C-alpha positions, -999 to 999 in steps of 0.1 A, spaced: -544 56 -13 -541 19 -8 -514 -3 4 -520 -39 -1 -497 -68 11 -502 -106 5 -522 -124 -22 -557 -124 -26 -558 -161 -34 -543 -174 0 -566 -185 28 -540 -197 52 -500 -196 58 -480 -228 61 -465 -209 92 -497 -219 112 -490 -257 107 -485 -273 140 -453 -296 139 -448 -326 161 -424 -356 160 -424 -393 165 -402 -422 165 -417 -453 145 -404 -478 119 -399 -472 82 -416 -493 56 -406 -495 19 -435 -492 -6 -440 -510 -40 -465 -489 -61 -458 -469 -93 -420 -466 -101 -417 -430 -119 -380 -434 -123 -350 -456 -121 -313 -449 -118 -298 -464 -150 -260 -456 -142 -239 -437 -118 -234 -409 -141 -249 -373 -135 -283 -373 -157 -289 -412 -154 -286 -413 -115 -320 -395 -109 -303 -360 -108 -322 -328 -110 -353 -343 -126 -391 -344 -114 -421 -365 -122 -460 -351 -123 -482 -371 -100 -521 -373 -101 -535 -383 -68 -570 -403 -66 -581 -379 -39 -581 -342 -31 -554 -327 -7 -557 -293 9 -525 -275 13 -521 -239 26 -558 -238 23 -561 -249 -15 -572 -281 -28 -549 -302 -49 -549 -336 -69 -516 -330 -89 -482 -324 -78 -444 -327 -89 -422 -352 -73 -386 -339 -75 -355 -358 -73 -342 -333 -48 -362 -346 -21 -394 -327 -22 -427 -324 -38 -443 -291 -53 -478 -278 -60 -488 -259 -88 -472 -252 -123 -437 -242 -111 -405 -260 -117 -395 -288 -94 -358 -292 -102 -343 -266 -78 -323 -278 -49 -335 -249 -24 -373 -257 -25 -382 -234 6 -358 -204 3 -360 -204 -36 -382 -179 -52 -398 -204 -76 -433 -194 -87 -452 -229 -76 -478 -228 -52 -459 -246 -22 -439 -273 -16 -431 -300 12 -394 -310 17 -380 -343 31 -346 -337 22 -343 -306 0 -310 -304 -15 -289 -316 -44 -289 -353 -44 -290 -381 -66 -293 -419 -66 -273 -450 -72 -270 -480 -100 -262 -515 -95 -241 -513 -63 -238 -546 -48 -272 -552 -65 -291 -523 -53 -304 -494 -73 -322 -463 -67 -358 -453 -77 -386 -427 -70 -422 -443 -68 -454 -433 -53 -486 -454 -39 -520 -450 -21 -524 -468 11 -558 -475 28 -595 -467 19 -615 -436 13 -620 -411 31 -588 -422 51 -563 -428 23 -525 -419 24 -505 -410 -8 -471 -421 -2 -442 -407 -21 -407 -427 -19 -371 -421 -26 -353 -453 -21 -316 -458 -21 -306 -421 -24 -274 -407 -14 -278 -378 11 -255 -354 -12 -247 -354 -49 -219 -376 -57 -211 -402 -83 -186 -423 -63 -186 -462 -68 -160 -465 -42 -175 -448 -13 -213 -454 -13 -237 -443 14 -274 -447 10 -307 -444 29 -344 -438 19 -375 -416 31 -410 -406 20 -435 -378 22 -471 -390 33 -501 -369 26 -533 -381 46 -568 -373 30 -594 -357 46 -571 -347 77 -545 -334 56 -518 -341 76 -483 -343 63 -454 -366 72 -420 -374 63 -405 -408 73 -370 -417 73 -350 -452 71 -317 -455 87 -287 -452 62 -255 -472 56 -223 -475 35 -228 -502 8 -192 -497 0 -163 -481 17 -168 -460 48 -138 -439 51 -153 -407 30 -177 -386 51 -208 -371 35 -218 -342 53 -238 -308 49 -255 -280 65 -288 -265 53 -308 -293 43 -340 -279 38 -370 -298 58 -405 -286 60 -431 -266 44 -431 -234 20 -465 -215 12 -469 -193 -20 -439 -174 -14 -406 -181 2 -416 -154 32 -441 -182 44 -424 -211 59 -423 -237 86 -392 -256 86 -365 -272 109 -331 -264 122 -300 -283 136 -265 -271 138 -237 -293 131 -232 -298 169 -266 -311 178 -279 -345 168 -301 -346 137 -334 -359 156 -333 -327 181 -343 -301 157 -357 -270 164 -379 -242 144 -362 -226 114 -357 -191 121 -351 -180 81 -365 -197 52 -329 -209 44 -326 -226 78 -318 -263 74 -306 -294 92 -268 -306 93 -261 -342 86 -230 -364 90 -224 -399 75 -197 -408 100 -202 -390 132 -229 -393 154 -234 -357 159 -252 -346 140 -254 -379 126 -283 -391 101 -319 -396 106 -328 -428 129 -348 -454 113 -385 -445 115 -379 -410 125 -413 -394 116 -420 -354 111 -454 -342 114 -471 -312 102 -510 -308 113 -530 -283 94 -545 -254 117 -583 -254 121 -588 -218 120 -574 -197 91 -564 -161 91 -575 -136 67 -553 -127 36 -548 -96 14 -542 -72 42 -544 -34 31 -540 -1 44 -554 33 29 -568 68 38 -535 74 57 -535 107 76 -515 122 105 -536 102 131 -556 77 114 -555 49 89 -582 24 75 -575 -15 73 -590 -39 49 -587 -76 43 -599 -107 26 -619 -128 49 -608 -164 56 -623 -195 31 -644 -202 65 -657 -171 82 -645 -171 118 -676 -172 141 -662 -146 165 -647 -123 140 -612 -109 136 -588 -92 162 -567 -64 152 -535 -53 169 -511 -25 160 -480 -8 175 -450 13 171 -426 -14 176 -419 -46 154 -426 -68 182 -451 -97 169 -477 -103 192 -484 -139 207 -512 -159 224 -512 -137 253 -512 -101 236 -543 -79 241 -555 -69 207 -565 -33 199 -596 -42 182 -616 -75 187 -646 -91 175 -645 -72 143 -671 -89 120 -664 -72 88 -635 -71 68 -621 -37 78 -613 -17 106 -605 22 111 -573 29 132 -576 62 151 -556 82 177 -524 75 160 -494 98 162 -480 119 132 -450 111 112 -447 77 132 -442 42 119 -469 16 128 -469 -22 126 -501 -41 122 -513 -76 129 -549 -93 122 -559 -130 133 -590 -148 127 -612 -158 160 -628 -191 152 -639 -197 189 -626 -185 222 -601 -212 221 -593 -214 185 -576 -186 168 -555 -184 138 -519 -172 138 -513 -133 135 -511 -123 99 -486 -92 98 -493 -61 76 -457 -47 67 -453 -12 85 -467 22 73 -461 58 84 -485 82 93 -483 117 74 -463 144 92 -478 173 106 -466 209 99 -438 221 121 -433 255 135 -398 247 146 -372 218 136 -338 209 147 -327 178 127 -290 162 130 -297 130 112 -285 107 139 -315 87 143 -321 81 107 -304 49 93 -275 51 69 -281 46 30 -298 61 3 -327 77 27 -338 109 43 -354 114 79 -390 108 81 -411 140 67 -383 147 42 -384 140 8 -354 132 -16 -355 139 -53 -321 122 -64 -326 117 -99 -296 103 -111 -274 121 -87 -266 105 -53 -283 112 -20 -277 93 13 -273 95 50 -236 90 58 -213 86 88 -184 106 69 -172 133 91 -202 147 107 -206 176 129 -225 160 155 -219 122 155 -228 98 139 -243 108 108 -249 139 85 -265 144 49 -247 138 16 -257 151 -17 -236 145 -49 -241 158 -85 -215 156 -111 -235 175 -138 -264 194 -144 -282 164 -157 -280 145 -122 -290 172 -98 -300 162 -63 -327 179 -44 -337 173 -8 -370 187 5 -376 197 42 -406 190 62 -437 212 59 -436 243 80 -470 258 92 -451 292 93 -431 290 61 -442 325 46 -446 341 80 -414 360 77 -404 351 112 -381 324 107 -348 314 88 -330 282 77 -297 278 96 -274 249 90 -236 236 87 -225 227 54 -192 219 36 -182 204 3 -156 180 -11 -137 205 -30 -140 242 -27 -154 265 -38 -191 253 -51 -222 269 -54 -254 255 -36 -290 265 -43 -314 269 -16 -351 275 -25 -386 256 -23 -407 234 -42 -446 235 -44 -449 195 -51 -425 177 -30 -424 147 -59 -416 171 -88 -381 186 -92 -393 210 -119 -413 231 -94 -381 242 -74 -379 278 -71 -346 297 -61 -344 317 -32 -306 321 -26 -273 308 -40 -248 301 -16 -209 299 -23 -195 271 0 -160 277 4 -150 253 36 -143 218 31 -145 210 68 -173 219 93 -147 233 117 -141 264 93 -152 295 108 -171 299 78 -192 268 77 -224 281 91 -250 292 66 -284 309 71 -313 315 45 -337 341 49 -373 329 34 -394 355 21 -428 361 33 -440 364 -4 -435 326 -12 -466 300 -12 -483 288 17 -480 252 5 -441 257 -3 -418 234 11 -379 245 16 -355 225 -6 -317 223 -11 -306 218 -45 -270 206 -57 -273 219 -90 -240 202 -107 -229 232 -126 -195 219 -113 -191 184 -99 -200 190 -61 -202 167 -32 -221 185 -6 -224 176 31 -247 192 56 -257 189 93 -275 204 124 -303 220 102 -326 244 122 -359 260 111 -360 286 140 -368 325 148 -348 349 131 -328 369 155 -340 404 162 -305 416 159 -289 404 126 -251 397 122 -229 414 95 -220 393 66 -190 386 43 -164 394 68 -128 398 53 -91 402 64 -62 420 45 -33 441 51 -17 413 73 17 421 88 37 407 115 19 425 142 -15 438 129 -45 431 104 -75 448 90 -109 434 92 -139 445 74 -174 432 68 -207 441 50 -232 458 71 -260 441 90 -295 441 76 -306 457 106 -283 487 115 -273 481 151 -277 509 174 -247 501 195 -223 494 163 -203 461 160 -182 443 184 -150 422 175 -135 394 190 -99 376 183 -78 350 198 -52 324 191 -75 294 199 -104 282 174 -129 283 203 -156 302 194 -170 329 215 -205 328 234 -230 355 240 -213 363 272 -177 365 260 -161 398 263 -151 414 230 -115 429 222 -134 460 202 -168 474 212 -191 503 198 -171 498 163 -195 525 142 -178 516 109 -175 486 88 -138 479 96 -115 474 124 -77 474 128 -62 448 151 -28 457 166 -3 441 190 -5 409 174 22 379 177 43 372 147 38 338 129 7 333 150 -26 321 138 -56 340 148 -94 337 148 -116 365 145 -154 368 151 -178 399 146 -212 405 159 -239 434 159 -247 451 190 -284 465 187 -288 474 222 -273 466 255 -291 435 259 -297 422 223 -267 410 203 -265 391 171 -248 358 167 -211 359 163 -200 356 125 -164 339 121 -138 355 99 -114 332 80 -85 326 102 -53 341 92 -16 340 101 4 371 109 35 376 89 70 360 103 98 383 114 129 379 97 153 360 117 193 357 119 196 319 128 172 289 128 170 254 139 140 232 125 135 198 135 98 196 120 87 178 154 60 206 163 44 207 128 15 183 123 19 155 97 3 162 63 9 182 33 21 213 52 54 230 63 63 248 95 54 282 102 72 308 83 83 284 58 66 282 23 62 252 -5 58 256 -40 44 221 -54 41 215 -93 20 191 -111 20 159 -93 46 166 -70 40 160 -32 55 175 0 44 162 34 56 162 72 62 126 77 70 101 105 92 79 84 126 74 97 134 107 106 168 119 120 154 134 151 118 119 161 92 121 154 91 140 121 111 149 91 102 163 57 93 142 26 95 160 -10 88 137 -41 92 145 -76 89 119 -102 98 143 -133 107 177 -140 69 187 -145 65 174 -108 88 199 -92 87 205 -53 105 236 -39 107 240 0 112 278 9 129 287 39 121 315 64 132 349 58 169 356 70 178 391 74 212 384 69 211 362 38 235 380 20 260 390 47 285 362 39 283 352 75 262 323 75 256 287 58 230 263 55 235 232 72 210 201 73 206 162 72 194 146 40 188 112 24 171 99 -7 154 67 -11 174 54 -39 207 68 -44 226 87 -63 198 115 -68 208 152 -74 192 180 -53 193 217 -60 200 247 -35 191 280 -45 168 308 -36 138 323 -47 125 358 -49 87 352 -51 74 323 -27 44 316 -53 66 315 -84 86 282 -91 103 301 -121 119 326 -96 143 298 -83 179 307 -88 203 279 -83 234 282 -61 247 246 -61 235 209 -68 245 184 -42 246 146 -53 231 123 -25 240 89 -22 229 79 11 197 62 18 198 67 56 208 94 81 229 72 96 252 71 66 285 91 75 280 114 43 241 124 54 252 159 65 252 186 37 265 220 38 257 251 15 276 283 13 256 312 5 273 340 -14 270 376 -3 256 382 -38 222 371 -34 194 395 -33 184 409 1 149 396 -6 160 363 -13 144 334 5 166 302 6 150 273 -13 156 236 -17 145 220 -51 137 185 -58 137 190 -97 124 154 -107 154 151 -132 152 114 -120 123 101 -101 133 112 -65 119 109 -27 140 132 -9 138 134 29 153 163 51 156 168 89 176 189 113 181 223 93 203 249 105 209 287 95 239 292 115 273 312 114 296 295 90 328 287 101 357 310 90 375 283 78 360 261 51 368 226 44 378 211 10 355 192 -12 351 161 -34 377 141 -14 389 113 -39 411 84 -32 430 68 -60 461 45 -67 456 22 -33 483 -2 -31 489 -28 -3 505 -2 22 496 31 5 470 55 -14 468 89 -27 444 113 -15 430 144 -36 405 169 -32 391 204 -43 408 231 -28 389 252 1 380 286 -7 399 305 5 429 284 4 438 276 41 471 294 49 485 263 70 475 237 46 455 208 50 452 179 75 441 142 71 425 118 95 419 84 82 409 51 100 391 11 96 365 29 115 338 49 100 332 70 131 335 106 117 365 126 135 356 154 159 373 188 161 393 175 188 404 144 168 443 142 160 449 141 123 472 115 108 489 140 83 491 176 87 508 206 69 498 193 36 506 220 10 486 215 -23 454 194 -35 468 158 -27 491 136 -8 503 100 -3 497 82 28 515 51 37 520 25 63 486 11 57 475 -26 64 469 -46 32 435 -58 23 417 -33 44 390 -5 39 399 29 49 378 59 57 393 91 51 386 128 58 403 161 51 401 195 69 416 229 63 441 245 87 436 282 84 457 287 114 470 270 145 438 273 161 414 278 133 404 245 116 376 239 95 351 209 98 360 178 84 350 170 48 326 144 39 340 111 43 357 92 12 368 53 14 391 33 -5 405 -5 -1 441 -14 0 452 -41 -20 465 -75 -7 506 -81 3 517 -99 -27 548 -121 -23 581 -108 -36 595 -114 -71 631 -118 -59 652 -121 -90 648 -124 -126 670 -135 -153 669 -127 -190 686 -144 -219 703 -138 -251 697 -159 -281 705 -163 -316 679 -153 -342 651 -180 -346 661 -195 -313 641 -199 -281 653 -181 -249 646 -195 -214 638 -169 -189 641 -175 -151 630 -158 -120 628 -166 -81 602 -156 -56 591 -160 -20 586 -193 -8 549 -207 -17 546 -181 -47 539 -190 -80 557 -170 -107 533 -160 -136 544 -153 -171 530 -127 -194 534 -111 -227 534 -73 -233 495 -73 -240 491 -88 -204 482 -122 -215 494 -151 -190 516 -174 -209 529 -198 -185 534 -204 -147 565 -218 -130 603 -207 -121 612 -205 -157 596 -198 -191 608 -208 -227 599 -183 -256 590 -194 -289 614 -188 -318 621 -151 -317 635 -128 -343 637 -98 -324 642 -89 -289 612 -94 -269 603 -83 -233 583 -105 -210 570 -98 -177 569 -120 -145 550 -118 -112 548 -135 -79 513 -146 -69 494 -167 -42 458 -178 -45 434 -187 -73 423 -169 -103 390 -168 -123 371 -191 -99 334 -196 -113 303 -186 -92 267 -182 -98 247 -198 -128 267 -205 -155 239 -194 -181 202 -187 -181 176 -214 -183 151 -228 -208 125 -196 -207 146 -164 -201 128 -131 -203 137 -95 -204 138 -76 -174 137 -37 -171 136 -36 -131 168 -15 -118 181 0 -86 165 -27 -62 167 -55 -87 198 -78 -84 216 -107 -65 223 -106 -27 256 -121 -16 282 -124 13 318 -122 13 338 -146 35 375 -135 24 392 -106 4 387 -114 -34 379 -96 -64 350 -100 -87 368 -102 -120 339 -103 -145 303 -111 -149 284 -120 -179 251 -102 -188 225 -105 -217 216 -70 -230 184 -69 -247 174 -47 -280 151 -57 -307 171 -35 -328 206 -43 -316 208 -7 -303 241 2 -285 241 13 -248 253 15 -216 247 -4 -183 258 11 -148 266 -18 -126 270 -13 -88 278 -32 -55 261 -18 -28 261 -24 9 232 -32 32 229 7 36 225 13 2 259 31 -1 278 25 -35 309 4 -30 319 -2 -64 307 11 -99 315 7 -137 297 20 -167 296 -9 -192 294 -1 -231 270 -28 -246 253 -38 -275 216 -53 -272 204 -84 -290 167 -96 -291 156 -116 -262 151 -147 -286 188 -147 -297 205 -134 -269 244 -124 -274 265 -129 -242 284 -97 -230 314 -102 -205 316 -72 -181 354 -70 -170 348 -54 -134 378 -60 -112 357 -52 -82 375 -56 -50 353 -74 -22 360 -74 15 344 -96 39 307 -87 48 272 -96 44 241 -84 26 260 -69 -4 238 -64 -37 251 -64 -73 226 -45 -92 222 -26 -127 215 11 -113 204 21 -148 208 15 -185 205 35 -219 198 24 -254 190 -10 -245 155 -23 -232 165 -46 -206 185 -74 -194 177 -111 -196 167 -130 -165 155 -164 -155 118 -158 -141 98 -178 -115 78 -196 -141 106 -218 -152 123 -220 -116 128 -258 -109 106 -265 -78 107 -229 -70 144 -225 -65 173 -219 -91 196 -237 -67 206 -210 -42 228 -206 -25 256 -206 -48 288 -214 -26 324 -205 -35 340 -221 -5 358 -199 16 353 -168 -8 317 -160 -12 280 -171 -12 254 -160 -36 222 -160 -15 192 -151 -36 176 -126 -60 158 -95 -47 137 -68 -61 132 -49 -28 153 -20 -14 183 -24 11 183 -35 37 155 -56 34 163 -75 4 136 -97 4 147 -130 -9 136 -146 -40 149 -180 -48 125 -185 -76 141 -157 -96 178 -153 -111 188 -117 -120 209 -107 -148 244 -117 -138 257 -149 -148 290 -167 -149 308 -147 -123 346 -151 -124 361 -144 -87 397 -141 -81 414 -146 -44 448 -142 -61 472 -116 -45 499 -109 -72 531 -86 -73 538 -59 -98 550 -70 -133 586 -69 -137 603 -70 -172 625 -99 -185 641 -95 -217 648 -121 -244 676 -104 -263 679 -117 -302 718 -110 -309 721 -107 -346 758 -111 -345 750 -142 -323 777 -134 -297 785 -165 -276 796 -148 -247 787 -113 -228 812 -90 -215 803 -100 -182 785 -128 -166 759 -113 -146 750 -145 -123 788 -139 -108 777 -102 -98 772 -99 -61 758 -71 -37 773 -65 -2 768 -61 26 732 -75 29 713 -66 50 730 -30 47 728 3 65 733 31 43 757 18 12 758 -10 -10 786 -24 -28 784 -42 -64 810 -67 -71 811 -57 -109 796 -29 -126 810 -39 -161 780 -33 -189 757 -22 -159 733 3 -176 708 14 -146 694 0 -110 659 4 -101 650 0 -65 614 -11 -58 596 -20 -25 580 -56 -23 545 -42 -35 564 -35 -69 563 3 -61 593 22 -79 615 39 -51 643 50 -69 663 49 -104 701 50 -104 716 55 -140 752 44 -148 758 34 -114 795 27 -98 806 3 -74 788 21 -45 755 31 -45 738 50 -16 704 40 -2 706 59 32 674 74 28 652 44 26 632 32 56 639 0 71 625 -31 52 628 -52 22 638 -40 -12 642 -55 -49 673 -42 -68 671 -48 -104 703 -46 -126 699 -38 -160 724 -43 -186 734 -26 -216 727 -61 -238 693 -61 -224 698 -86 -194 685 -80 -161 694 -96 -126 669 -89 -97 683 -92 -63 665 -89 -28 684 -66 -3 674 -56 34 675 -23 48 684 -25 84 
């Protein structure tokens, strides 16, 4: 075997040139001009070009003689045939014979700047044999640019001396011809020498913090000098700065090679120098890569030939070798390095390998061999047994198998040793083959000894250690090998590999566990290959710490192949080991049984907060989980109700359902307990199913008990607690289960789960407020089962703090499933709870909360006056109202006709009823963007997408304009919500729409009439849609200066702050978007109930009535119980309304006295209706 390094044609290395520096003066030359700049553009400014030159004398460079070279516009000359247009002459891999760089980088020259232009020229100075070839770059820029307004130039030369072969670079000072404000600077300007390859270099280095003239030797072929045309550090070369490289007088050998490598020796050979050194050669070798210097003592001296044998080397060791020429006692060449080689490995009779001293990457330890093929093998830091490394073999199929060959063992077929190692696979189970090869470089010579099923994915598993018995029949030249066959895509890891003597007492194998109960389990195994005289021993514990040789077993002298374990603790993980006992003093190693959990005892109650369960894809002890498809379930630390943990269950579709199965409850069908828990969803509303399973491994055994709609996204929401009543009809073997069915993509979190005694009095369900006026509202609910004997009780408040058992209700003794509450404050949000009163002392828990908002307190419409007209006549109707109110007139369809104290109808032919109201405030005020911009696009984002706004004063969002998109004009629906900062839905409406193509959008005005109360961080959003493909919005691409004009302010009423596409409460602002909802119409108006005013058309056209209603009076006013009417002729009825317009009482055919003693104190409106259609409204006050 021959290992050769270097090139045989080399007689020196430029690294041996001696550098020095001088300060002189710069003298420009004339000579032959090779090229002129003809413009300040790229190509014609002497950019990336070169010129061949033939010198009149021989110049020796790097041990070779040259008369020809190439002069590059990039500041260097090169020898040989390679290209000279590159910009990195020293570090480049260009195949020229060598290069000398004075300013090696991308540069160019100038043309006609203040009368100056640049050129490249050369000349020869002096007479033979002491001539100097001078190569000059005149008026060059220090870095490439074509600027004519900021122009800095300098000049430099390379000088080659005949006979002495000394190399010099000389620099002129530079200056700005024009400008001076633009800095030209750089790092890595390559200055120095390069040999035949870029590994042979002698260059200079300055950092940007050092002055240019204070350079140091380069440390890499890419080292360079920094410069700056403005600042003095690093600055530019001083005028006359001269770098000098003097060639060595003693040249080193080349073509060094190593051959005949054995376990303890190797032969070196080299090509002698161009001039044979008088004192021969020195050889130095070491096991460390520290280069020798002038004071290093060689291992071999005065070697007169061109070879040297190295002996006494250590097996399987890396060696580094250097050789130098010794021309005299005081003149030696530089040390020439031979890259390292490894001595051969000696056969071993014992081995322990943990891979920790081997570098990571696609390698194996010294003396091992890798046959990776197209598979993958590496030393990796991924979860080793003993840090930091282990070995990784990956094969994805049988066509890219991997084989790792172990070192040679001198006792491979002695039958006395075995292979023992720790192993694991990425996915279990997988099959790994153990065998041998007879040629460590030929995978086809692999012979199988044994296949192992690797069932563990972590080294900490009890079954992670594997042993391989090597028969004595294998060839003496065999080398053990581990093969990943790739029958199934397999990632194999192994560590802590031993070649060691086989124990005299062999352990049993294939241990199993079965018949697990809450207190016992059966362990079985396959007999040891050497029947133990003293039977087997069993050790078990609740910790995973493996026993040692001195550990006391729980069971001894077990003569059979099984052992029952009893007295175990329920719901506990046990770890078990078995060993053979061959004599009183000879035991096998312990063999681990796969750990197991004893069964759980049934319980009668439970509280689970998940805080003692580790995070990850697990459930607490005694729980089970059924996860289908891509569903997921974990113990998570994300925003629990009680820190640190809660359960997360995610299902994106019905194919990815997740079922959480609770522990066994012995009283599951006793009818005495219920399930109570805290729950939330990441986006509401979502439906979660509660039921039971009869098989904890079969999702199809789930039986639904009830479905809960969850709208809360935080546990702090007042409706975050859920209770489930379990009927006594469920099977005795049932296990309660919580199912995320994925009917809509749902992220469910639950915490603080109770199985507890159910109350004897159950609360009602589905509390629903309706008909909220300014001071009243109706509350209804679904009846509790059973119906409570003492009816229901209601508690309401403007504070959302839930009531407790001790809270005093506002209303009690309610019979039926609804009631009206009164005495409320106008324009206020109320929270209401209902509970059952089963007896005077047995009350249910309070129901989930419901909320409603009362309307404003409108002004009163005091009186109305109709009119009687002839056919085709116009009627003038009138009304009076509280001071400051505006009277508004409507037709029967609700269209506003006019405002003011009177209204004149058009010509009438039939009797017509109009309606009057009293109002304060403004109506249909515009807010938001009126319309979409120049480049709208269709958006499909829902749930989190929308506009964020604040409300300053009570108001009503009457309508918004949206643009539903459908290329096929499909009809559909859009659910529009207003949610608060906690994600609670405050207002919602399903709007029927018809889409239109995005290119020809059609506006749809959605009438919402959403009541808005003062608050911040509200969001209006499309929760979902059907039929259409999206809604039009303004994208960021067309946002003027990145903002669509936010905030949109309706002074004193509301402010639209931004768009957002993130969840509440974060609502990350995006002012460069405008989502969906245009041309808001907002009303701050508070309006009374409508009262009818009749315009009567009298066909007989009577001129007078039987009574003049304007003369009718009521008294006393204020009154106590009775009101007197001065004239009741023609009076058909009297209606009594409160000031909000709510009808209190109707009196048909009244007489002169009406009795109103049942009314509460306050103001009322009495409307007198006459038989001829006229009406009169009078304000009355009850004392």
